[in-house]
MITI-167343 format. One line per field, with one value per atom (N, C-alpha, C): residue number from 0; residue in one letter; atom name; y, x, z. Coordinates in Angstrom, 3 decimals. Each point is the difference from the previous one (the first is absolute). Layout:
# residues N
nr = (NUM|...)
rest = (A|...)
atom = (CA|...)
c2 = (Y|...)
c1 = (X|...)
c3 = (Z|...)
# end
This chain:
# residues 160
nr = (0|0|0|1|1|1|2|2|2|3|3|3|4|4|4|5|5|5|6|6|6|7|7|7|8|8|8|9|9|9|10|10|10|11|11|11|12|12|12|13|13|13|14|14|14|15|15|15|16|16|16|17|17|17|18|18|18|19|19|19|20|20|20|21|21|21|22|22|22|23|23|23|24|24|24|25|25|25|26|26|26|27|27|27|28|28|28|29|29|29|30|30|30|31|31|31|32|32|32|33|33|33|34|34|34|35|35|35|36|36|36|37|37|37|38|38|38|39|39|39|40|40|40|41|41|41|42|42|42|43|43|43|44|44|44|45|45|45|46|46|46|47|47|47|48|48|48|49|49|49|50|50|50|51|51|51|52|52|52|53|53|53|54|54|54|55|55|55|56|56|56|57|57|57|58|58|58|59|59|59|60|60|60|61|61|61|62|62|62|63|63|63|64|64|64|65|65|65|66|66|66|67|67|67|68|68|68|69|69|69|70|70|70|71|71|71|72|72|72|73|73|73|74|74|74|75|75|75|76|76|76|77|77|77|78|78|78|79|79|79|80|80|80|81|81|81|82|82|82|83|83|83|84|84|84|85|85|85|86|86|86|87|87|87|88|88|88|89|89|89|90|90|90|91|91|91|92|92|92|93|93|93|94|94|94|95|95|95|96|96|96|97|97|97|98|98|98|99|99|99|100|100|100|101|101|101|102|102|102|103|103|103|104|104|104|105|105|105|106|106|106|107|107|107|108|108|108|109|109|109|110|110|110|111|111|111|112|112|112|113|113|113|114|114|114|115|115|115|116|116|116|117|117|117|118|118|118|119|119|119|120|120|120|121|121|121|122|122|122|123|123|123|124|124|124|125|125|125|126|126|126|127|127|127|128|128|128|129|129|129|130|130|130|131|131|131|132|132|132|133|133|133|134|134|134|135|135|135|136|136|136|137|137|137|138|138|138|139|139|139|140|140|140|141|141|141|142|142|142|143|143|143|144|144|144|145|145|145|146|146|146|147|147|147|148|148|148|149|149|149|150|150|150|151|151|151|152|152|152|153|153|153|154|154|154|155|155|155|156|156|156|157|157|157|158|158|158|159|159|159)
rest = (M|M|M|N|N|N|D|D|D|S|S|S|P|P|P|R|R|R|E|E|E|I|I|I|R|R|R|G|G|G|L|L|L|M|M|M|I|I|I|N|N|N|V|V|V|T|T|T|G|G|G|G|G|G|R|R|R|V|V|V|L|L|L|L|L|L|P|P|P|N|N|N|A|A|A|S|S|S|V|V|V|S|S|S|E|E|E|I|I|I|I|I|I|T|T|T|A|A|A|A|A|A|T|T|T|P|P|P|E|E|E|P|P|P|V|V|V|S|S|S|A|A|A|G|G|G|P|P|P|D|D|D|W|W|W|L|L|L|L|L|L|G|G|G|R|R|R|V|V|V|R|R|R|W|W|W|R|R|R|G|G|G|W|W|W|R|R|R|V|V|V|P|P|P|L|L|L|F|F|F|S|S|S|F|F|F|S|S|S|I|I|I|L|L|L|A|A|A|G|G|G|L|L|L|S|S|S|P|P|P|R|R|R|D|D|D|G|G|G|A|A|A|L|L|L|N|N|N|A|A|A|K|K|K|V|V|V|T|T|T|V|V|V|L|L|L|K|K|K|A|A|A|Q|Q|Q|G|G|G|R|R|R|N|N|N|A|A|A|R|R|R|M|M|M|P|P|P|F|F|F|I|I|I|A|A|A|M|M|M|L|L|L|C|C|C|L|L|L|G|G|G|F|F|F|P|P|P|R|R|R|L|L|L|T|T|T|T|T|T|I|I|I|T|T|T|P|P|P|E|E|E|I|I|I|L|L|L|I|I|I|P|P|P|T|T|T|G|G|G|D|D|D|L|L|L|E|E|E|G|G|G|P|P|P|E|E|E|P|P|P|C|C|C|V|V|V|K|K|K|S|S|S|R|R|R|V|V|V|L|L|L|V|V|V|R|R|R|D|D|D|D|D|D|P|P|P|A|A|A|Y|Y|Y|I|I|I|P|P|P|D|D|D|L|L|L|L|L|L|L|L|L|I|I|I|E|E|E|Q|Q|Q|Q|Q|Q|I|I|I|T|T|T|D|D|D|A|A|A|L|L|L|A|A|A|T|T|T|A|A|A|A|A|A|A|A|A|Q|Q|Q|V|V|V|A|A|A)
atom = (N|CA|C|N|CA|C|N|CA|C|N|CA|C|N|CA|C|N|CA|C|N|CA|C|N|CA|C|N|CA|C|N|CA|C|N|CA|C|N|CA|C|N|CA|C|N|CA|C|N|CA|C|N|CA|C|N|CA|C|N|CA|C|N|CA|C|N|CA|C|N|CA|C|N|CA|C|N|CA|C|N|CA|C|N|CA|C|N|CA|C|N|CA|C|N|CA|C|N|CA|C|N|CA|C|N|CA|C|N|CA|C|N|CA|C|N|CA|C|N|CA|C|N|CA|C|N|CA|C|N|CA|C|N|CA|C|N|CA|C|N|CA|C|N|CA|C|N|CA|C|N|CA|C|N|CA|C|N|CA|C|N|CA|C|N|CA|C|N|CA|C|N|CA|C|N|CA|C|N|CA|C|N|CA|C|N|CA|C|N|CA|C|N|CA|C|N|CA|C|N|CA|C|N|CA|C|N|CA|C|N|CA|C|N|CA|C|N|CA|C|N|CA|C|N|CA|C|N|CA|C|N|CA|C|N|CA|C|N|CA|C|N|CA|C|N|CA|C|N|CA|C|N|CA|C|N|CA|C|N|CA|C|N|CA|C|N|CA|C|N|CA|C|N|CA|C|N|CA|C|N|CA|C|N|CA|C|N|CA|C|N|CA|C|N|CA|C|N|CA|C|N|CA|C|N|CA|C|N|CA|C|N|CA|C|N|CA|C|N|CA|C|N|CA|C|N|CA|C|N|CA|C|N|CA|C|N|CA|C|N|CA|C|N|CA|C|N|CA|C|N|CA|C|N|CA|C|N|CA|C|N|CA|C|N|CA|C|N|CA|C|N|CA|C|N|CA|C|N|CA|C|N|CA|C|N|CA|C|N|CA|C|N|CA|C|N|CA|C|N|CA|C|N|CA|C|N|CA|C|N|CA|C|N|CA|C|N|CA|C|N|CA|C|N|CA|C|N|CA|C|N|CA|C|N|CA|C|N|CA|C|N|CA|C|N|CA|C|N|CA|C|N|CA|C|N|CA|C|N|CA|C|N|CA|C|N|CA|C|N|CA|C|N|CA|C|N|CA|C|N|CA|C|N|CA|C|N|CA|C|N|CA|C|N|CA|C|N|CA|C|N|CA|C|N|CA|C|N|CA|C|N|CA|C|N|CA|C|N|CA|C|N|CA|C|N|CA|C|N|CA|C|N|CA|C|N|CA|C|N|CA|C|N|CA|C|N|CA|C|N|CA|C|N|CA|C|N|CA|C)
c2 = (114.346|0.137|-0.970|0.480|-0.803|-0.779|-1.342|-0.839|-0.368|0.456|-0.346|0.787|-0.618|0.662|1.221|1.014|1.209|-0.229|-0.935|-0.287|-1.477|-0.503|-1.359|0.026|-0.998|-0.141|-0.793|0.515|-0.656|-0.208|-0.817|-0.242|0.338|0.834|0.267|-0.980|-0.921|-1.089|0.203|0.090|0.159|-1.326|0.050|-1.139|0.514|-0.882|0.417|0.781|1.240|0.817|0.797|-0.006|0.777|-0.301|0.439|-0.243|-0.575|-0.835|-0.591|0.535|0.386|0.451|-1.079|-0.454|-1.019|0.426|-0.424|0.237|-0.789|0.603|-0.662|-1.320|-0.050|-1.203|-1.196|0.225|-1.116|-0.645|0.611|-0.508|-0.754|-1.253|-0.811|0.247|0.044|0.139|0.330|0.681|0.228|-0.871|-0.864|-0.907|0.165|-0.482|0.012|-0.986|0.423|-0.869|-1.165|-1.168|-1.208|-0.579|-0.871|-0.623|-0.802|0.347|-0.724|-1.385|-0.885|-1.324|0.213|-0.394|0.311|-0.716|0.633|-0.602|-0.315|-1.279|-0.361|0.337|0.504|0.372|1.164|0.770|1.163|1.225|1.029|1.232|0.719|0.908|0.666|0.853|0.502|0.835|-0.819|-1.311|-0.890|-0.543|0.580|-0.262|-1.312|-0.598|-1.260|0.048|-0.824|-0.023|0.239|0.773|0.227|-0.636|-0.437|-0.578|1.127|-0.012|1.004|-0.601|-0.112|-0.488|-1.308|-0.911|-1.302|-0.050|1.116|0.046|0.077|-0.525|0.200|1.069|1.228|1.154|0.355|0.109|0.386|1.434|0.169|1.288|0.529|1.225|0.595|1.324|0.392|1.296|0.903|0.998|0.969|0.756|0.286|0.747|-0.704|-1.300|-0.756|-0.173|-0.345|-0.226|1.243|1.165|1.247|0.631|-0.619|0.533|1.197|0.162|1.117|-0.279|-1.280|-0.396|-1.427|-0.286|-1.375|-0.973|0.541|-0.835|0.614|-0.806|0.500|-0.622|0.649|-0.502|0.957|0.106|0.877|-0.472|0.616|-0.386|0.259|1.043|0.330|-0.503|-1.085|-0.528|-0.562|0.246|-0.521|-0.689|-0.650|-0.651|0.545|0.491|0.474|-1.126|-0.559|-1.061|0.676|-0.317|0.632|-0.997|0.479|-0.823|-0.116|-1.212|-0.218|0.481|0.570|0.554|-0.986|-1.021|-0.877|-1.140|-0.123|-1.032|-1.427|-0.187|-1.322|-0.626|-1.019|-0.623|-0.596|-0.361|-0.575|1.075|1.255|1.096|1.242|-0.039|1.144|1.194|-0.215|1.067|-0.027|1.167|0.127|0.919|-0.013|0.818|0.769|1.249|0.887|0.424|-0.088|0.451|1.520|0.535|1.456|0.382|1.302|0.517|0.759|-0.470|0.679|-0.112|0.847|-0.009|1.052|-0.269|0.958|1.201|1.031|1.210|0.044|0.089|0.101|1.418|0.113|1.311|-0.021|1.146|0.142|0.513|-0.707|0.363|0.648|1.197|0.715|0.375|0.299|0.389|1.218|0.856|1.202|-0.274|-1.044|-0.251|-1.133|-0.722|-1.087|0.521|0.192|0.593|-1.012|-0.504|-0.883|0.792|-0.575|0.702|-0.330|-1.177|-0.372|-0.173|-0.166|-0.072|-1.381|-0.996|-1.327|0.056|-0.015|0.233|-1.153|-1.160|-1.135|-1.209|-1.146|-1.211|-0.306|0.367|-0.324|-1.019|-1.261|-1.036|0.125|-0.244|-0.069|1.335|1.106|1.328|0.541|0.295|0.582|1.480|0.672|1.443|0.509|1.148|0.765|1.190|0.304|1.097|0.817|1.165|0.802|0.029|-0.230|0.102|1.030|1.212|1.103|0.160|0.056|0.184|-1.212|-1.107|-1.230|-0.882|-0.318|-0.893|-1.425|-0.689|-1.382|-0.757|-1.318|-0.898|-0.644|-0.105|-0.798|-1.294|-1.108|-1.273|-0.577|-0.803|-0.745|-1.357|-0.084|-1.207|-1.227|0.177|-1.153|-0.557|0.880|-0.451|-0.657|0.565|-0.600|-1.398|-0.151|-1.333|-0.984|0.457|-0.878|-0.371|0.967|-0.271|-1.041|0.150|-0.957|-1.385|-0.071|-1.284|-0.671|0.763|-0.537|-0.464|0.796|-0.350|-1.265|-0.130|-1.188|-1.244|0.144|-1.134|-0.408|0.970|-0.283|-0.678|0.521|-0.588|-1.438|-0.239|-1.359|-0.953|0.458|-0.835|-0.351|0.924|-0.242|-0.963|0.010|-0.886|-1.414|-0.117|-1.300|-0.837)
c1 = (120.904|0.498|1.162|1.044|1.191|-0.175|0.053|-0.195|1.303|1.149|1.263|0.134|0.624|0.106|0.913|-0.324|0.821|1.239|-0.104|1.143|0.010|1.204|0.152|0.979|-0.083|0.958|1.175|1.193|1.203|0.984|0.991|1.082|1.326|0.774|1.377|0.861|0.628|0.745|1.480|0.799|1.444|0.638|0.836|0.817|1.434|0.947|1.383|0.139|0.427|0.231|-1.197|-1.124|-1.143|-1.275|-1.109|-1.328|-0.895|-0.940|-0.985|-1.371|-0.805|-1.363|-0.963|-0.860|-1.001|-1.354|-1.074|-1.321|-0.115|-0.591|-0.179|-0.757|-0.933|-0.812|0.815|1.188|0.809|0.846|0.063|0.835|-0.864|0.376|-0.725|0.488|1.331|0.550|1.484|0.499|1.434|0.418|1.006|0.443|1.503|0.444|1.428|0.714|1.127|0.761|0.600|-0.105|0.624|0.867|0.891|0.848|-0.873|0.039|-0.846|0.543|-0.907|0.362|0.596|1.248|0.633|-0.645|0.115|-0.397|1.307|0.344|1.267|-0.038|1.099|0.170|-0.906|-0.490|-0.821|0.868|-0.543|0.759|0.248|0.979|0.368|-1.123|-0.903|-1.104|-1.119|-0.042|-0.982|0.639|-0.370|0.678|-0.400|-1.079|-0.474|-1.495|-0.449|-1.426|-0.131|-1.026|-0.288|-1.351|-0.141|-1.272|-0.882|-1.242|-0.969|-1.386|-0.653|-1.383|-0.236|0.925|-0.144|0.500|0.450|0.519|1.521|0.612|1.432|0.068|0.249|-0.095|1.383|0.133|1.296|0.356|1.229|0.511|1.000|-0.237|0.914|0.548|1.124|0.598|-0.268|-0.855|-0.243|1.292|0.781|1.248|0.961|0.169|0.905|-0.632|-1.287|-0.686|0.017|-0.224|-0.047|1.385|1.022|1.352|0.310|-0.738|0.251|1.164|0.256|1.055|0.442|1.297|0.453|-0.327|-0.277|-0.338|-1.198|-0.643|-1.151|-0.006|-0.673|-0.123|0.638|-0.583|0.497|-0.560|0.467|-0.464|-1.491|-0.524|-1.413|-0.856|0.420|-0.733|-1.356|-0.969|-1.350|-0.372|-1.134|-0.507|-1.394|-0.211|-1.307|-0.664|-1.075|-0.737|-1.023|0.078|-0.844|-0.993|-1.178|-0.983|0.451|0.106|0.422|-1.101|0.408|-0.935|-0.324|0.853|-0.087|-0.990|-0.733|-1.024|0.563|1.210|0.601|-0.396|-0.848|-0.498|1.122|1.109|1.125|0.891|-0.197|0.810|-0.884|-0.878|-0.894|0.671|1.217|0.728|1.458|0.609|1.443|0.466|1.280|0.509|1.223|0.096|1.102|0.734|1.314|0.809|-0.067|-0.191|-0.035|0.767|0.190|0.731|-0.970|-0.198|-0.896|-1.452|-0.813|-1.428|-0.315|-0.974|-0.353|-0.750|-0.072|-0.740|-1.287|-1.120|-1.299|-0.158|-0.478|-0.184|-1.233|-0.624|-1.129|0.542|-0.326|0.501|-1.138|0.264|-0.932|0.746|-0.711|0.683|0.913|-0.310|0.797|1.356|0.102|1.276|0.815|-0.565|0.716|0.484|1.304|0.577|0.935|-0.363|0.924|1.242|1.175|1.226|0.446|-0.386|0.362|1.482|0.754|1.453|0.553|-0.500|0.598|1.379|1.015|1.376|0.594|-0.447|0.618|-0.883|0.565|-0.802|-0.295|-1.176|-0.438|-1.123|0.364|-1.012|-1.102|-1.199|-1.169|-0.397|0.432|-0.418|-0.977|-1.223|-1.003|0.239|0.367|0.135|0.805|0.610|0.595|-0.915|-0.233|-0.904|0.560|-0.610|0.212|-1.321|0.078|-1.164|0.378|-0.569|0.364|1.518|0.651|1.452|0.828|-0.644|0.726|0.042|1.194|0.065|-0.380|-0.681|-0.408|-0.102|0.071|-0.180|-1.380|-0.674|-1.224|0.382|-0.042|0.421|-1.064|0.443|-0.905|-0.225|-1.007|-0.213|-0.323|-0.731|-0.286|1.284|0.878|1.273|0.865|-0.010|0.762|-0.531|-1.316|-0.583|0.433|0.004|0.420|1.470|0.831|1.429|0.171|-0.778|0.076|-0.441|-1.116|-0.503|1.049|0.586|1.033|1.225|0.435|1.188|-0.239|-1.195|-0.314|-0.059|-0.555|-0.080|1.401|0.846|1.373|0.782|-0.158|0.704|-0.471|-1.296|-0.540|0.510|0.097|0.484|1.479|0.788|1.418|0.255|-0.892|0.145|-0.433|-1.021|-0.542|0.917)
c3 = (18.340|1.354|0.210|0.630|0.240|1.301|-0.089|1.168|0.707|-0.511|0.638|1.305|1.011|1.298|-0.071|0.761|0.070|0.844|0.940|0.848|0.369|0.234|0.494|1.153|0.842|1.099|-0.526|0.257|-0.469|1.128|-0.265|0.943|-0.656|0.669|-0.419|0.789|-0.713|0.623|-0.284|1.056|-0.159|-0.369|-1.029|-0.401|-0.136|-0.061|-0.165|-1.298|0.093|-1.193|-0.475|0.717|-0.460|0.770|-0.596|0.562|-1.085|0.433|-0.892|0.419|-0.977|0.259|-0.464|0.926|-0.312|0.546|-0.655|0.594|1.305|0.994|1.286|-0.163|-0.936|-0.210|-0.491|-0.545|-0.504|1.088|1.173|1.088|0.993|0.279|0.972|1.414|0.170|1.342|-0.089|1.021|0.168|1.183|-0.220|1.060|0.222|1.139|0.310|-0.911|-0.517|-0.899|0.782|-0.566|0.534|-1.112|0.357|-1.014|-0.960|-1.285|-0.950|-0.317|-0.371|-0.503|-1.386|-0.233|-1.290|-1.183|-1.155|-1.273|-0.715|-0.053|-0.626|-1.480|-0.496|-1.407|-0.406|0.974|-0.312|-0.231|-0.661|-0.215|1.328|0.023|1.251|0.582|-0.838|0.497|0.628|-0.270|0.616|1.279|1.123|1.265|0.646|-0.459|0.546|0.223|0.946|0.361|1.492|0.368|1.411|0.317|1.225|0.432|0.535|-0.495|0.425|-0.080|1.129|0.086|-0.767|0.111|-0.642|-1.437|-0.535|-1.369|0.016|-1.045|-0.257|-1.099|0.412|-0.887|-0.545|-1.332|-0.561|0.405|0.479|0.454|-1.014|-0.472|-0.968|0.512|-0.567|0.276|-1.190|0.188|-1.070|-0.307|1.027|-0.181|-0.938|0.179|-0.874|-1.376|-0.051|-1.264|-0.883|0.596|-0.765|-0.190|0.565|-0.162|0.886|1.097|0.912|0.919|0.273|0.914|-0.324|0.116|-0.264|1.134|1.201|1.160|0.699|0.810|0.751|1.378|0.900|1.354|0.979|1.157|1.046|1.329|1.065|1.325|0.188|-0.632|0.174|-1.156|-0.609|-1.159|0.421|-0.860|0.154|-1.309|-0.011|-1.198|-0.268|-1.209|-0.429|-0.784|0.550|-0.690|-0.907|-1.297|-1.012|-0.577|-0.301|-0.701|-1.445|-0.488|-1.387|-0.940|-1.110|-0.974|-1.117|-0.168|-1.151|0.079|1.060|0.148|-0.095|0.476|0.047|1.338|-0.036|1.227|0.844|-0.628|0.736|0.614|-0.417|0.528|0.199|1.013|0.206|0.678|0.515|0.669|-0.433|0.003|-0.155|1.120|0.293|1.094|-0.463|0.462|-0.365|1.269|-0.033|1.122|0.065|1.190|0.154|1.264|0.182|1.151|0.893|1.192|0.925|-0.423|0.598|-0.306|-1.045|-0.869|-1.047|0.569|-0.820|0.364|-0.810|0.688|-0.656|-0.542|-1.230|-0.612|-0.887|-0.145|-0.908|-1.327|-1.071|-1.332|-0.782|-0.490|-0.874|-1.272|-1.073|-1.240|0.173|0.951|0.198|0.637|0.828|0.680|-0.621|-0.956|-0.676|-1.342|-0.106|-1.202|-0.665|-1.181|-0.725|-0.404|0.228|-0.360|-1.417|-0.499|-1.363|-0.218|1.067|-0.147|0.327|-0.694|0.149|-0.627|0.857|-0.440|-0.785|0.238|-0.659|0.149|-0.252|0.120|1.465|0.450|1.351|-0.129|0.024|-0.175|1.042|-0.428|0.875|0.616|-0.606|0.446|-1.034|0.446|-0.892|-0.198|1.096|-0.066|1.190|-0.218|1.092|0.231|1.265|0.330|1.158|0.173|1.199|0.755|1.296|0.877|1.059|-0.149|0.908|0.071|-1.110|-0.118|0.407|0.363|0.316|-1.245|-0.511|-1.158|0.387|-0.908|0.248|-1.310|0.107|-1.134|0.114|-1.131|-0.061|-0.706|0.730|-0.596|-0.922|-0.946|-0.877|0.667|0.849|0.801|-0.844|-1.089|-0.872|-0.608|-0.434|-0.561|1.075|1.196|1.103|0.302|0.050|0.231|-1.079|-1.252|-1.092|0.143|0.385|0.219|1.118|1.069|1.114|-0.463|-0.716|-0.509|-0.881|-0.905|-0.896|0.781|0.978|0.785|0.823|0.586|0.780|-0.898|-1.202|-0.932|-0.457|-0.296|-0.426|1.126|1.225|1.154|0.237|-0.109|0.205|-1.080|-1.226|-1.092|0.183|0.537|0.196|1.147|0.989|1.144|-0.349|-0.884|-0.355|-0.838)
# end
């Protein structure tokens, strides 16, 4: 007997240049974007840190990291606070810049179609998919967390 769920709740999250599909369970909260605390000597996709519930959460641009857009940010920008997957006690959350509020959707095997068309080097993209004819990226959150950890360590070493 197959114990895997037939359906999961997902979020289609708009980012500059595309959409990101994430399981609803990986998202802690969507908050209004505020000016992040900069990370000196950090890469352009690491936008800084935002304060959320007593944490200083690293904020990244999936659009810049994945090469979807050279810049990110808009008037209707929001921040998606994500539960970190890597079990790093010092970084239990990461945050992704998004546009507007996400759309809740039910994902079933019938409506999630892998496209298999990774056109080029799109760092931190696990897969491209169609969800009811809407193209979306499934990010590699573990790799993104590692990239953030590495970038923060490099920035701290350069400042010291």
